[in-house]
C-alpha positions in Angstrom: -9.1 -0.6 5.1 -7.2 2.3 3.6 -9.1 4.6 1.2 -7.5 6.3 -1.9 -7.8 9.6 -0.1 -5.9 8.3 2.9 -3.3 6.8 0.6 -2.7 10.2 -1.1 -2.4 11.9 2.3 0.3 9.4 3.3 2.1 9.1 0.0 4.9 11.6 0.8 5.7 9.9 4.1 5.6 6.5 2.3 8.0 7.5 -0.4 10.3 9.2 2.2 10.2 5.9 4.1 9.2 7.7 7.3 6.0 5.6 8.0 5.7 3.0 10.8 5.7 -0.6 9.8 2.0 -0.9 10.2 1.2 2.2 8.1 3.6 1.2 5.5 2.1 -2.3 5.3 -1.4 -0.7 4.9 -0.2 1.5 2.1 1.5 -1.4 0.3 -1.6 -3.6 0.7 -3.7 -0.8 -0.8 -1.3 -0.3 -3.7 -1.4 -4.0 -4.5 -5.2 -3.9 -4.7 -5.8 -0.5 -6.3 -4.4 -0.1 -9.8 -4.9 3.7 -9.8 -3.0 4.3 -6.6 -0.3 1.9 -7.8 0.2 4.1 -10.9 0.3 7.3 -8.7 2.9 5.8 -6.4 5.0 4.3 -9.2 4.9 7.5 -11.3 5.7 9.7 -8.3 8.6 7.5 -7.3 10.0 7.6 -10.8 9.6 11.3 -11.1 11.4 11.9 -7.9 14.2 9.6 -9.0 14.6 11.6 -12.3 14.6 15.0 -10.6 17.1 14.0 -7.9 19.5 13.1 -10.7 19.2 16.5 -12.4 21.2 19.7 -11.9 19.1 22.6 -10.7 18.0 24.9 -13.5 16.9 28.4 -12.5 13.6 29.6 -13.9 13.1 33.2 -15.2 12.2 35.7 -12.4 8.9 36.6 -14.1 7.8 32.9 -14.1 8.9 32.6 -10.5 6.8 35.6 -9.6 3.7 34.4 -11.5 4.0 30.9 -9.9 4.3 32.4 -6.4 1.3 34.7 -7.0 -0.8 31.7 -8.2 0.2 29.7 -5.1 -0.7 32.7 -2.8 -4.1 33.0 -4.6 -4.8 29.3 -4.2 -3.7 29.4 -0.5 -6.0 32.4 0.1 -8.9 30.6 -1.5 -8.4 27.5 0.6 -8.6 29.6 3.8 -12.0 31.0 2.8 -13.6 27.5 2.4 
């Protein structure tokens, strides 16, 4: 039986349709039984669809730099645990 944590770990591959038939079936079974994971999958799928249809919009350099710095801090913190 698939857990919610396992579902989240496989979500990207599921949405990219790169999972094997057995793994895909397990995800779909879990989604049909878990309303929270169904919402996550549905919302993520819809968000991807919206963003794929949009033109790229550059962000200001200072925002880019701040986001990159925040990601680096988060990454460094993950290595320490």
